[in-house]
Backbone as XML, in Angstrom:
<?xml version="1.0"?>
<chain id="A" units="angstrom">
  <residue number="1" name="MET">
    <atom name="N" x="10.738" y="-11.573" z="2.095"/>
    <atom name="CA" x="9.421" y="-11.006" z="2.017"/>
    <atom name="C" x="8.475" y="-12.057" z="1.437"/>
  </residue>
  <residue number="2" name="SER">
    <atom name="N" x="7.293" y="-12.126" z="1.963"/>
    <atom name="CA" x="6.332" y="-13.149" z="1.579"/>
    <atom name="C" x="5.863" y="-12.994" z="0.133"/>
  </residue>
  <residue number="3" name="THR">
    <atom name="N" x="5.678" y="-14.128" z="-0.503"/>
    <atom name="CA" x="5.118" y="-14.127" z="-1.856"/>
    <atom name="C" x="3.613" y="-14.366" z="-1.821"/>
  </residue>
  <residue number="4" name="GLU">
    <atom name="N" x="3.061" y="-14.481" z="-0.623"/>
    <atom name="CA" x="1.616" y="-14.656" z="-0.466"/>
    <atom name="C" x="0.904" y="-13.335" z="-0.752"/>
  </residue>
  <residue number="5" name="PRO">
    <atom name="N" x="-0.320" y="-13.404" z="-1.269"/>
    <atom name="CA" x="-1.085" y="-12.169" z="-1.488"/>
    <atom name="C" x="-1.326" y="-11.434" z="-0.163"/>
  </residue>
  <residue number="6" name="VAL">
    <atom name="N" x="-1.440" y="-10.127" z="-0.235"/>
    <atom name="CA" x="-1.801" y="-9.302" z="0.915"/>
    <atom name="C" x="-3.232" y="-8.834" z="0.682"/>
  </residue>
  <residue number="7" name="MET">
    <atom name="N" x="-4.099" y="-9.122" z="1.639"/>
    <atom name="CA" x="-5.501" y="-8.757" z="1.511"/>
    <atom name="C" x="-5.838" y="-7.620" z="2.459"/>
  </residue>
  <residue number="8" name="ILE">
    <atom name="N" x="-6.571" y="-6.649" z="1.951"/>
    <atom name="CA" x="-7.031" y="-5.512" z="2.726"/>
    <atom name="C" x="-8.528" y="-5.706" z="2.940"/>
  </residue>
  <residue number="9" name="TRP">
    <atom name="N" x="-8.908" y="-6.011" z="4.182"/>
    <atom name="CA" x="-10.296" y="-6.338" z="4.519"/>
    <atom name="C" x="-10.978" y="-5.173" z="5.209"/>
  </residue>
  <residue number="10" name="GLY">
    <atom name="N" x="-12.184" y="-4.899" z="4.790"/>
    <atom name="CA" x="-12.996" y="-3.864" z="5.422"/>
    <atom name="C" x="-13.957" y="-3.310" z="4.402"/>
  </residue>
  <residue number="11" name="GLY">
    <atom name="N" x="-15.235" y="-3.597" z="4.538"/>
    <atom name="CA" x="-16.201" y="-3.123" z="3.558"/>
    <atom name="C" x="-15.955" y="-3.733" z="2.191"/>
  </residue>
  <residue number="12" name="GLY">
    <atom name="N" x="-15.355" y="-4.889" z="2.154"/>
    <atom name="CA" x="-14.944" y="-5.553" z="0.926"/>
    <atom name="C" x="-13.489" y="-5.950" z="1.069"/>
  </residue>
  <residue number="13" name="VAL">
    <atom name="N" x="-12.961" y="-6.540" z="0.025"/>
    <atom name="CA" x="-11.563" y="-6.982" z="0.087"/>
    <atom name="C" x="-10.816" y="-6.453" z="-1.130"/>
  </residue>
  <residue number="14" name="PHE">
    <atom name="N" x="-9.575" y="-6.056" z="-0.915"/>
    <atom name="CA" x="-8.683" y="-5.645" z="-1.987"/>
    <atom name="C" x="-7.442" y="-6.514" z="-1.857"/>
  </residue>
  <residue number="15" name="VAL">
    <atom name="N" x="-6.979" y="-7.074" z="-2.960"/>
    <atom name="CA" x="-5.858" y="-8.012" z="-2.907"/>
    <atom name="C" x="-4.664" y="-7.467" z="-3.682"/>
  </residue>
  <residue number="16" name="PHE">
    <atom name="N" x="-3.512" y="-7.431" z="-3.001"/>
    <atom name="CA" x="-2.251" y="-7.130" z="-3.667"/>
    <atom name="C" x="-1.558" y="-8.445" z="-3.985"/>
  </residue>
  <residue number="17" name="ARG">
    <atom name="N" x="-0.831" y="-8.470" z="-5.077"/>
    <atom name="CA" x="-0.177" y="-9.681" z="-5.579"/>
    <atom name="C" x="0.678" y="-10.351" z="-4.506"/>
  </residue>
  <residue number="18" name="ASP">
    <atom name="N" x="1.439" y="-9.539" z="-3.762"/>
    <atom name="CA" x="2.331" y="-10.077" z="-2.738"/>
    <atom name="C" x="2.770" y="-8.948" z="-1.811"/>
  </residue>
  <residue number="19" name="ALA">
    <atom name="N" x="3.556" y="-9.300" z="-0.822"/>
    <atom name="CA" x="4.015" y="-8.307" z="0.158"/>
    <atom name="C" x="4.874" y="-7.232" z="-0.494"/>
  </residue>
  <residue number="20" name="ALA">
    <atom name="N" x="5.657" y="-7.594" z="-1.494"/>
    <atom name="CA" x="6.516" y="-6.609" z="-2.158"/>
    <atom name="C" x="5.673" y="-5.516" z="-2.824"/>
  </residue>
  <residue number="21" name="GLN">
    <atom name="N" x="4.588" y="-5.903" z="-3.460"/>
    <atom name="CA" x="3.727" y="-4.912" z="-4.098"/>
    <atom name="C" x="3.073" y="-4.006" z="-3.048"/>
  </residue>
  <residue number="22" name="TRP">
    <atom name="N" x="2.637" y="-4.584" z="-1.926"/>
    <atom name="CA" x="2.050" y="-3.812" z="-0.838"/>
    <atom name="C" x="3.071" y="-2.799" z="-0.296"/>
  </residue>
  <residue number="23" name="VAL">
    <atom name="N" x="4.301" y="-3.236" z="-0.080"/>
    <atom name="CA" x="5.338" y="-2.342" z="0.439"/>
    <atom name="C" x="5.642" y="-1.236" z="-0.578"/>
  </residue>
  <residue number="24" name="GLN">
    <atom name="N" x="5.603" y="-1.550" z="-1.870"/>
    <atom name="CA" x="5.809" y="-0.517" z="-2.896"/>
    <atom name="C" x="4.702" y="0.536" z="-2.828"/>
  </residue>
  <residue number="25" name="VAL">
    <atom name="N" x="3.476" y="0.105" z="-2.615"/>
    <atom name="CA" x="2.362" y="1.050" z="-2.500"/>
    <atom name="C" x="2.589" y="1.973" z="-1.303"/>
  </residue>
  <residue number="26" name="LEU">
    <atom name="N" x="2.975" y="1.399" z="-0.180"/>
    <atom name="CA" x="3.245" y="2.204" z="1.017"/>
    <atom name="C" x="4.394" y="3.178" z="0.764"/>
  </residue>
  <residue number="27" name="SER">
    <atom name="N" x="5.436" y="2.720" z="0.095"/>
    <atom name="CA" x="6.593" y="3.575" z="-0.202"/>
    <atom name="C" x="6.211" y="4.707" z="-1.153"/>
  </residue>
  <residue number="28" name="LEU">
    <atom name="N" x="5.402" y="4.402" z="-2.143"/>
    <atom name="CA" x="4.942" y="5.430" z="-3.072"/>
    <atom name="C" x="4.130" y="6.493" z="-2.324"/>
  </residue>
  <residue number="29" name="ALA">
    <atom name="N" x="3.259" y="6.060" z="-1.454"/>
    <atom name="CA" x="2.454" y="7.007" z="-0.669"/>
    <atom name="C" x="3.348" y="7.895" z="0.192"/>
  </residue>
  <residue number="30" name="ARG">
    <atom name="N" x="4.341" y="7.308" z="0.818"/>
    <atom name="CA" x="5.271" y="8.106" z="1.653"/>
    <atom name="C" x="6.009" y="9.134" z="0.799"/>
  </residue>
  <residue number="31" name="ALA">
    <atom name="N" x="6.408" y="8.728" z="-0.401"/>
    <atom name="CA" x="7.110" y="9.650" z="-1.297"/>
    <atom name="C" x="6.231" y="10.833" z="-1.699"/>
  </residue>
  <residue number="32" name="PHE">
    <atom name="N" x="4.920" y="10.654" z="-1.620"/>
    <atom name="CA" x="3.990" y="11.712" z="-2.001"/>
    <atom name="C" x="3.278" y="12.306" z="-0.791"/>
  </residue>
  <residue number="33" name="GLY">
    <atom name="N" x="3.937" y="12.218" z="0.363"/>
    <atom name="CA" x="3.493" y="12.984" z="1.513"/>
    <atom name="C" x="2.711" y="12.272" z="2.600"/>
  </residue>
  <residue number="34" name="TRP">
    <atom name="N" x="2.469" y="10.974" z="2.446"/>
    <atom name="CA" x="1.751" y="10.255" z="3.502"/>
    <atom name="C" x="2.671" y="10.101" z="4.703"/>
  </residue>
  <residue number="35" name="GLU">
    <atom name="N" x="2.166" y="10.455" z="5.865"/>
    <atom name="CA" x="2.888" y="10.256" z="7.114"/>
    <atom name="C" x="2.162" y="9.180" z="7.900"/>
  </residue>
  <residue number="36" name="PRO">
    <atom name="N" x="2.670" y="7.955" z="7.859"/>
    <atom name="CA" x="1.975" y="6.847" z="8.510"/>
    <atom name="C" x="1.704" y="7.115" z="9.993"/>
  </residue>
  <residue number="37" name="ALA">
    <atom name="N" x="0.470" y="6.882" z="10.381"/>
    <atom name="CA" x="0.088" y="7.062" z="11.782"/>
    <atom name="C" x="0.417" y="5.823" z="12.601"/>
  </residue>
  <residue number="38" name="GLY">
    <atom name="N" x="0.686" y="4.712" z="11.921"/>
    <atom name="CA" x="0.901" y="3.440" z="12.611"/>
    <atom name="C" x="-0.405" y="2.681" z="12.688"/>
  </residue>
  <residue number="39" name="THR">
    <atom name="N" x="-0.299" y="1.384" z="12.663"/>
    <atom name="CA" x="-1.494" y="0.542" z="12.703"/>
    <atom name="C" x="-1.849" y="0.175" z="14.135"/>
  </residue>
  <residue number="40" name="GLU">
    <atom name="N" x="-3.091" y="-0.231" z="14.293"/>
    <atom name="CA" x="-3.566" y="-0.733" z="15.580"/>
    <atom name="C" x="-3.173" y="-2.208" z="15.686"/>
  </residue>
  <residue number="41" name="ALA">
    <atom name="N" x="-2.864" y="-2.653" z="16.878"/>
    <atom name="CA" x="-2.406" y="-4.028" z="17.099"/>
    <atom name="C" x="-3.474" y="-5.051" z="16.737"/>
  </residue>
  <residue number="42" name="PRO">
    <atom name="N" x="-3.050" y="-6.172" z="16.163"/>
    <atom name="CA" x="-3.981" y="-7.281" z="15.940"/>
    <atom name="C" x="-4.509" y="-7.791" z="17.286"/>
  </residue>
  <residue number="43" name="CYS">
    <atom name="N" x="-5.625" y="-8.452" z="17.250"/>
    <atom name="CA" x="-6.270" y="-8.938" z="18.486"/>
    <atom name="C" x="-5.372" y="-9.834" z="19.326"/>
  </residue>
  <residue number="44" name="ASP">
    <atom name="N" x="-4.503" y="-10.614" z="18.674"/>
    <atom name="CA" x="-3.711" y="-11.596" z="19.405"/>
    <atom name="C" x="-2.336" y="-11.097" z="19.851"/>
  </residue>
  <residue number="45" name="ILE">
    <atom name="N" x="-2.075" y="-9.802" z="19.692"/>
    <atom name="CA" x="-0.783" y="-9.248" z="20.100"/>
    <atom name="C" x="-1.015" y="-8.156" z="21.136"/>
  </residue>
  <residue number="46" name="ALA">
    <atom name="N" x="-0.233" y="-8.198" z="22.195"/>
    <atom name="CA" x="-0.374" y="-7.215" z="23.268"/>
    <atom name="C" x="-0.055" y="-5.811" z="22.738"/>
  </residue>
  <residue number="47" name="ILE">
    <atom name="N" x="-0.890" y="-4.872" z="23.087"/>
    <atom name="CA" x="-0.734" y="-3.497" z="22.622"/>
    <atom name="C" x="0.618" y="-2.930" z="23.024"/>
  </residue>
  <residue number="48" name="ASP">
    <atom name="N" x="1.112" y="-3.281" z="24.207"/>
    <atom name="CA" x="2.382" y="-2.707" z="24.678"/>
    <atom name="C" x="3.604" y="-3.200" z="23.904"/>
  </residue>
  <residue number="49" name="VAL">
    <atom name="N" x="3.472" y="-4.250" z="23.103"/>
    <atom name="CA" x="4.601" y="-4.720" z="22.300"/>
    <atom name="C" x="4.410" y="-4.455" z="20.809"/>
  </residue>
  <residue number="50" name="TRP">
    <atom name="N" x="3.284" y="-3.881" z="20.434"/>
    <atom name="CA" x="3.014" y="-3.623" z="19.015"/>
    <atom name="C" x="3.771" y="-2.381" z="18.551"/>
  </residue>
  <residue number="51" name="ASP">
    <atom name="N" x="4.387" y="-2.463" z="17.373"/>
    <atom name="CA" x="5.190" y="-1.340" z="16.868"/>
    <atom name="C" x="4.506" y="-0.521" z="15.773"/>
  </residue>
  <residue number="52" name="GLY">
    <atom name="N" x="3.262" y="-0.846" z="15.442"/>
    <atom name="CA" x="2.514" y="-0.054" z="14.476"/>
    <atom name="C" x="2.834" y="-0.328" z="13.024"/>
  </residue>
  <residue number="53" name="ARG">
    <atom name="N" x="3.537" y="-1.413" z="12.740"/>
    <atom name="CA" x="3.970" y="-1.705" z="11.369"/>
    <atom name="C" x="2.805" y="-2.010" z="10.417"/>
  </residue>
  <residue number="54" name="TYR">
    <atom name="N" x="3.083" y="-1.845" z="9.140"/>
    <atom name="CA" x="2.122" y="-2.103" z="8.060"/>
    <atom name="C" x="2.443" y="-3.409" z="7.334"/>
  </residue>
  <residue number="55" name="ALA">
    <atom name="N" x="3.636" y="-3.909" z="7.539"/>
    <atom name="CA" x="4.053" y="-5.165" z="6.936"/>
    <atom name="C" x="5.009" y="-5.834" z="7.928"/>
  </residue>
  <residue number="56" name="PRO">
    <atom name="N" x="4.974" y="-7.150" z="8.024"/>
    <atom name="CA" x="4.107" y="-8.062" z="7.278"/>
    <atom name="C" x="2.654" y="-7.962" z="7.731"/>
  </residue>
  <residue number="57" name="SER">
    <atom name="N" x="1.808" y="-8.590" z="6.954"/>
    <atom name="CA" x="0.378" y="-8.546" z="7.252"/>
    <atom name="C" x="0.061" y="-9.480" z="8.419"/>
  </residue>
  <residue number="58" name="ASP">
    <atom name="N" x="-0.399" y="-8.868" z="9.509"/>
    <atom name="CA" x="-0.686" y="-9.607" z="10.743"/>
    <atom name="C" x="-2.114" y="-9.387" z="11.235"/>
  </residue>
  <residue number="59" name="ALA">
    <atom name="N" x="-2.992" y="-8.927" z="10.355"/>
    <atom name="CA" x="-4.367" y="-8.568" z="10.717"/>
    <atom name="C" x="-4.406" y="-7.301" z="11.569"/>
  </residue>
  <residue number="60" name="GLN">
    <atom name="N" x="-3.414" y="-6.430" z="11.369"/>
    <atom name="CA" x="-3.423" y="-5.146" z="12.042"/>
    <atom name="C" x="-4.427" y="-4.217" z="11.351"/>
  </residue>
  <residue number="61" name="GLU">
    <atom name="N" x="-4.878" y="-3.202" z="12.086"/>
    <atom name="CA" x="-5.908" y="-2.307" z="11.565"/>
    <atom name="C" x="-5.325" y="-0.951" z="11.178"/>
  </residue>
  <residue number="62" name="ILE">
    <atom name="N" x="-5.729" y="-0.472" z="10.013"/>
    <atom name="CA" x="-5.420" y="0.891" z="9.581"/>
    <atom name="C" x="-6.655" y="1.721" z="9.896"/>
  </residue>
  <residue number="63" name="THR">
    <atom name="N" x="-6.465" y="2.792" z="10.621"/>
    <atom name="CA" x="-7.590" y="3.642" z="11.004"/>
    <atom name="C" x="-8.155" y="4.369" z="9.782"/>
  </residue>
  <residue number="64" name="GLN">
    <atom name="N" x="-9.364" y="4.869" z="9.937"/>
    <atom name="CA" x="-10.000" y="5.590" z="8.838"/>
    <atom name="C" x="-9.182" y="6.821" z="8.448"/>
  </residue>
  <residue number="65" name="GLU">
    <atom name="N" x="-8.741" y="7.579" z="9.430"/>
    <atom name="CA" x="-7.956" y="8.788" z="9.149"/>
    <atom name="C" x="-6.671" y="8.453" z="8.388"/>
  </residue>
  <residue number="66" name="ASP">
    <atom name="N" x="-5.984" y="7.404" z="8.801"/>
    <atom name="CA" x="-4.744" y="6.999" z="8.155"/>
    <atom name="C" x="-5.014" y="6.488" z="6.736"/>
  </residue>
  <residue number="67" name="ALA">
    <atom name="N" x="-6.065" y="5.729" z="6.568"/>
    <atom name="CA" x="-6.420" y="5.200" z="5.241"/>
    <atom name="C" x="-6.757" y="6.337" z="4.278"/>
  </residue>
  <residue number="68" name="LEU">
    <atom name="N" x="-7.448" y="7.334" z="4.764"/>
    <atom name="CA" x="-7.792" y="8.474" z="3.910"/>
    <atom name="C" x="-6.542" y="9.275" z="3.542"/>
  </residue>
  <residue number="69" name="ALA">
    <atom name="N" x="-5.632" y="9.426" z="4.479"/>
    <atom name="CA" x="-4.366" y="10.112" z="4.184"/>
    <atom name="C" x="-3.540" y="9.307" z="3.179"/>
  </residue>
  <residue number="70" name="LEU">
    <atom name="N" x="-3.548" y="7.984" z="3.311"/>
    <atom name="CA" x="-2.867" y="7.097" z="2.363"/>
    <atom name="C" x="-3.460" y="7.285" z="0.969"/>
  </residue>
  <residue number="71" name="ALA">
    <atom name="N" x="-4.781" y="7.299" z="0.878"/>
    <atom name="CA" x="-5.468" y="7.494" z="-0.406"/>
    <atom name="C" x="-5.116" y="8.844" z="-1.020"/>
  </residue>
  <residue number="72" name="ASP">
    <atom name="N" x="-5.088" y="9.883" z="-0.203"/>
    <atom name="CA" x="-4.766" y="11.222" z="-0.718"/>
    <atom name="C" x="-3.355" y="11.265" z="-1.308"/>
  </residue>
  <residue number="73" name="ALA">
    <atom name="N" x="-2.409" y="10.649" z="-0.635"/>
    <atom name="CA" x="-1.023" y="10.631" z="-1.131"/>
    <atom name="C" x="-0.928" y="9.851" z="-2.438"/>
  </residue>
  <residue number="74" name="LEU">
    <atom name="N" x="-1.586" y="8.709" z="-2.501"/>
    <atom name="CA" x="-1.563" y="7.917" z="-3.737"/>
    <atom name="C" x="-2.249" y="8.661" z="-4.875"/>
  </residue>
  <residue number="75" name="ASP">
    <atom name="N" x="-3.291" y="9.397" z="-4.551"/>
    <atom name="CA" x="-3.987" y="10.199" z="-5.558"/>
    <atom name="C" x="-3.042" y="11.246" z="-6.150"/>
  </residue>
  <residue number="76" name="ARG">
    <atom name="N" x="-2.200" y="11.838" z="-5.308"/>
    <atom name="CA" x="-1.214" y="12.805" z="-5.798"/>
    <atom name="C" x="-0.184" y="12.129" z="-6.707"/>
  </residue>
  <residue number="77" name="ALA">
    <atom name="N" x="0.107" y="10.868" z="-6.445"/>
    <atom name="CA" x="1.127" y="10.150" z="-7.209"/>
    <atom name="C" x="0.647" y="9.724" z="-8.591"/>
  </residue>
  <residue number="78" name="VAL">
    <atom name="N" x="-0.622" y="9.428" z="-8.736"/>
    <atom name="CA" x="-1.141" y="8.810" z="-9.969"/>
    <atom name="C" x="-0.784" y="9.606" z="-11.227"/>
  </residue>
  <residue number="79" name="ASP">
    <atom name="N" x="-0.925" y="10.916" z="-11.188"/>
    <atom name="CA" x="-0.650" y="11.709" z="-12.396"/>
    <atom name="C" x="0.813" y="11.660" z="-12.819"/>
  </residue>
  <residue number="80" name="ASP">
    <atom name="N" x="1.706" y="11.371" z="-11.899"/>
    <atom name="CA" x="3.137" y="11.322" z="-12.227"/>
    <atom name="C" x="3.586" y="9.947" z="-12.724"/>
  </residue>
  <residue number="81" name="ILE">
    <atom name="N" x="2.727" y="8.977" z="-12.641"/>
    <atom name="CA" x="3.073" y="7.622" z="-13.077"/>
    <atom name="C" x="2.874" y="7.515" z="-14.590"/>
  </residue>
  <residue number="82" name="PRO">
    <atom name="N" x="3.858" y="6.969" z="-15.305"/>
    <atom name="CA" x="3.705" y="6.810" z="-16.759"/>
    <atom name="C" x="2.490" y="5.941" z="-17.098"/>
  </residue>
  <residue number="83" name="ASP">
    <atom name="N" x="1.834" y="6.280" z="-18.203"/>
    <atom name="CA" x="0.648" y="5.531" z="-18.620"/>
    <atom name="C" x="0.981" y="4.139" z="-19.138"/>
  </residue>
  <residue number="84" name="VAL">
    <atom name="N" x="2.163" y="3.975" z="-19.655"/>
    <atom name="CA" x="2.572" y="2.666" z="-20.181"/>
    <atom name="C" x="3.820" y="2.200" z="-19.455"/>
  </residue>
  <residue number="85" name="ALA">
    <atom name="N" x="3.988" y="0.899" z="-19.428"/>
    <atom name="CA" x="5.145" y="0.321" z="-18.751"/>
    <atom name="C" x="6.439" y="0.840" z="-19.381"/>
  </residue>
  <residue number="86" name="VAL">
    <atom name="N" x="7.385" y="1.140" z="-18.537"/>
    <atom name="CA" x="8.685" y="1.619" z="-18.984"/>
    <atom name="C" x="9.550" y="0.397" z="-19.260"/>
  </residue>
  <residue number="87" name="ARG">
    <atom name="N" x="10.037" y="0.318" z="-20.489"/>
    <atom name="CA" x="10.902" y="-0.806" z="-20.853"/>
    <atom name="C" x="12.289" y="-0.247" z="-21.166"/>
  </residue>
  <residue number="88" name="ARG">
    <atom name="N" x="13.242" y="-0.727" z="-20.419"/>
    <atom name="CA" x="14.616" y="-0.311" z="-20.661"/>
    <atom name="C" x="15.531" y="-1.445" z="-20.250"/>
  </residue>
  <residue number="89" name="ASN">
    <atom name="N" x="16.735" y="-1.371" z="-20.707"/>
    <atom name="CA" x="17.711" y="-2.380" z="-20.327"/>
    <atom name="C" x="18.204" y="-2.050" z="-18.931"/>
  </residue>
  <residue number="90" name="ALA">
    <atom name="N" x="17.639" y="-2.725" z="-17.972"/>
    <atom name="CA" x="18.005" y="-2.459" z="-16.583"/>
    <atom name="C" x="19.301" y="-3.171" z="-16.227"/>
  </residue>
  <residue number="91" name="THR">
    <atom name="N" x="20.074" y="-2.519" z="-15.419"/>
    <atom name="CA" x="21.287" y="-3.127" z="-14.895"/>
    <atom name="C" x="20.865" y="-4.138" z="-13.826"/>
  </residue>
  <residue number="92" name="PRO">
    <atom name="N" x="21.373" y="-5.351" z="-13.878"/>
    <atom name="CA" x="21.014" y="-6.326" z="-12.851"/>
    <atom name="C" x="21.261" y="-5.777" z="-11.452"/>
  </residue>
  <residue number="93" name="GLY">
    <atom name="N" x="20.282" y="-5.976" z="-10.580"/>
    <atom name="CA" x="20.408" y="-5.508" z="-9.206"/>
    <atom name="C" x="19.911" y="-4.089" z="-8.985"/>
  </residue>
  <residue number="94" name="ILE">
    <atom name="N" x="19.603" y="-3.371" z="-10.062"/>
    <atom name="CA" x="19.086" y="-2.001" z="-9.947"/>
    <atom name="C" x="17.576" y="-2.065" z="-10.161"/>
  </residue>
  <residue number="95" name="ARG">
    <atom name="N" x="16.844" y="-1.566" z="-9.180"/>
    <atom name="CA" x="15.384" y="-1.590" z="-9.257"/>
    <atom name="C" x="14.847" y="-0.360" z="-9.976"/>
  </residue>
  <residue number="96" name="ALA">
    <atom name="N" x="13.670" y="-0.542" z="-10.584"/>
    <atom name="CA" x="12.977" y="0.603" z="-11.173"/>
    <atom name="C" x="12.557" y="1.540" z="-10.047"/>
  </residue>
  <residue number="97" name="ASN">
    <atom name="N" x="12.442" y="2.841" z="-10.348"/>
    <atom name="CA" x="11.962" y="3.741" z="-9.309"/>
    <atom name="C" x="10.476" y="3.473" z="-9.066"/>
  </residue>
  <residue number="98" name="LEU">
    <atom name="N" x="9.936" y="4.058" z="-8.024"/>
    <atom name="CA" x="8.550" y="3.771" z="-7.648"/>
    <atom name="C" x="7.551" y="4.145" z="-8.729"/>
  </residue>
  <residue number="99" name="LEU">
    <atom name="N" x="7.784" y="5.253" z="-9.408"/>
    <atom name="CA" x="6.857" y="5.646" z="-10.473"/>
    <atom name="C" x="6.899" y="4.641" z="-11.614"/>
  </residue>
  <residue number="100" name="GLU">
    <atom name="N" x="8.101" y="4.196" z="-11.970"/>
    <atom name="CA" x="8.235" y="3.195" z="-13.026"/>
    <atom name="C" x="7.632" y="1.861" z="-12.610"/>
  </residue>
  <residue number="101" name="ALA">
    <atom name="N" x="7.715" y="1.547" z="-11.335"/>
    <atom name="CA" x="7.181" y="0.269" z="-10.852"/>
    <atom name="C" x="5.678" y="0.163" z="-11.095"/>
  </residue>
  <residue number="102" name="PHE">
    <atom name="N" x="4.975" y="1.294" z="-11.093"/>
    <atom name="CA" x="3.528" y="1.279" z="-11.314"/>
    <atom name="C" x="3.144" y="1.737" z="-12.712"/>
  </residue>
  <residue number="103" name="ALA">
    <atom name="N" x="4.134" y="1.957" z="-13.583"/>
    <atom name="CA" x="3.853" y="2.385" z="-14.950"/>
    <atom name="C" x="2.945" y="1.367" z="-15.631"/>
  </residue>
  <residue number="104" name="GLY">
    <atom name="N" x="1.933" y="1.884" z="-16.279"/>
    <atom name="CA" x="0.986" y="1.013" z="-16.967"/>
    <atom name="C" x="0.003" y="0.335" z="-16.034"/>
  </residue>
  <residue number="105" name="ASN">
    <atom name="N" x="0.049" y="0.646" z="-14.745"/>
    <atom name="CA" x="-0.817" y="-0.022" z="-13.764"/>
    <atom name="C" x="-1.518" y="0.984" z="-12.847"/>
  </residue>
  <residue number="106" name="LYS">
    <atom name="N" x="-1.862" y="2.127" z="-13.406"/>
    <atom name="CA" x="-2.555" y="3.150" z="-12.618"/>
    <atom name="C" x="-3.906" y="2.637" z="-12.120"/>
  </residue>
  <residue number="107" name="ARG">
    <atom name="N" x="-4.501" y="1.753" z="-12.897"/>
    <atom name="CA" x="-5.826" y="1.234" z="-12.532"/>
    <atom name="C" x="-5.804" y="0.558" z="-11.165"/>
  </residue>
  <residue number="108" name="LEU">
    <atom name="N" x="-4.756" y="-0.200" z="-10.893"/>
    <atom name="CA" x="-4.614" y="-0.840" z="-9.587"/>
    <atom name="C" x="-4.635" y="0.209" z="-8.474"/>
  </residue>
  <residue number="109" name="LEU">
    <atom name="N" x="-3.846" y="1.269" z="-8.645"/>
    <atom name="CA" x="-3.788" y="2.309" z="-7.627"/>
    <atom name="C" x="-5.119" y="3.038" z="-7.496"/>
  </residue>
  <residue number="110" name="ARG">
    <atom name="N" x="-5.764" y="3.337" z="-8.604"/>
    <atom name="CA" x="-7.065" y="4.020" z="-8.530"/>
    <atom name="C" x="-8.100" y="3.163" z="-7.815"/>
  </residue>
  <residue number="111" name="ARG">
    <atom name="N" x="-8.081" y="1.864" z="-8.081"/>
    <atom name="CA" x="-9.019" y="0.965" z="-7.388"/>
    <atom name="C" x="-8.722" y="0.932" z="-5.889"/>
  </residue>
  <residue number="112" name="PHE">
    <atom name="N" x="-7.429" y="0.909" z="-5.531"/>
    <atom name="CA" x="-7.079" y="0.892" z="-4.116"/>
    <atom name="C" x="-7.433" y="2.216" z="-3.442"/>
  </residue>
  <residue number="113" name="ILE">
    <atom name="N" x="-7.237" y="3.320" z="-4.124"/>
    <atom name="CA" x="-7.624" y="4.630" z="-3.585"/>
    <atom name="C" x="-9.117" y="4.636" z="-3.269"/>
  </residue>
  <residue number="114" name="ARG">
    <atom name="N" x="-9.925" y="4.147" z="-4.194"/>
    <atom name="CA" x="-11.382" y="4.065" z="-3.946"/>
    <atom name="C" x="-11.678" y="3.162" z="-2.758"/>
  </residue>
  <residue number="115" name="HIS">
    <atom name="N" x="-10.964" y="2.043" z="-2.678"/>
    <atom name="CA" x="-11.162" y="1.113" z="-1.565"/>
    <atom name="C" x="-10.837" y="1.808" z="-0.238"/>
  </residue>
  <residue number="116" name="CYS">
    <atom name="N" x="-9.744" y="2.532" z="-0.187"/>
    <atom name="CA" x="-9.364" y="3.249" z="1.039"/>
    <atom name="C" x="-10.459" y="4.225" z="1.456"/>
  </residue>
  <residue number="117" name="ARG">
    <atom name="N" x="-10.990" y="4.925" z="0.510"/>
    <atom name="CA" x="-11.987" y="5.957" z="0.807"/>
    <atom name="C" x="-13.347" y="5.385" z="1.182"/>
  </residue>
  <residue number="118" name="ARG">
    <atom name="N" x="-13.671" y="4.231" z="0.639"/>
    <atom name="CA" x="-14.989" y="3.634" z="0.891"/>
    <atom name="C" x="-15.002" y="2.625" z="2.021"/>
  </residue>
  <residue number="119" name="SER">
    <atom name="N" x="-13.874" y="2.013" z="2.305"/>
    <atom name="CA" x="-13.865" y="0.839" z="3.186"/>
    <atom name="C" x="-13.119" y="1.041" z="4.499"/>
  </residue>
  <residue number="120" name="ALA">
    <atom name="N" x="-12.549" y="2.190" z="4.723"/>
    <atom name="CA" x="-11.772" y="2.405" z="5.952"/>
    <atom name="C" x="-12.698" y="2.501" z="7.154"/>
  </residue>
  <residue number="121" name="PRO">
    <atom name="N" x="-12.265" y="2.078" z="8.326"/>
    <atom name="CA" x="-10.967" y="1.437" z="8.592"/>
    <atom name="C" x="-10.933" y="0.021" z="8.021"/>
  </residue>
  <residue number="122" name="PHE">
    <atom name="N" x="-9.722" y="-0.528" z="7.910"/>
    <atom name="CA" x="-9.612" y="-1.896" z="7.402"/>
    <atom name="C" x="-8.414" y="-2.617" z="8.011"/>
  </residue>
  <residue number="123" name="PHE">
    <atom name="N" x="-8.369" y="-3.909" z="7.732"/>
    <atom name="CA" x="-7.339" y="-4.790" z="8.279"/>
    <atom name="C" x="-6.417" y="-5.284" z="7.178"/>
  </residue>
  <residue number="124" name="ILE">
    <atom name="N" x="-5.141" y="-5.427" z="7.504"/>
    <atom name="CA" x="-4.139" y="-5.965" z="6.585"/>
    <atom name="C" x="-3.967" y="-7.440" z="6.938"/>
  </residue>
  <residue number="125" name="CYS">
    <atom name="N" x="-4.349" y="-8.303" z="6.013"/>
    <atom name="CA" x="-4.282" y="-9.749" z="6.269"/>
    <atom name="C" x="-3.457" y="-10.469" z="5.211"/>
  </residue>
</chain>
């Protein structure tokens, strides 16, 4: 998975640290009821071969309806996320759950929720 930042373009730009963080956001939204509609193909890829993926970032477009549904799911998740980072002795190879992954970082999700609502449709770059 790429360590390059993932940028969400449309009515402004929102930047995720890397592809892993972007995929975590998508996974969190799915866990809270988002049903991905699939993305629109980037300009340089034939529509008949596009699979609607959200990652990796290929300049695909998220429709307004899908972005709003994504925002709604993340909004449902925010209250369940711990306010402070969860610190525990993790077993090597065992990942934190999605809620723990965003513990202490609700602000990032709230900013992205606002971006989804104000800037959709947008492109994943």
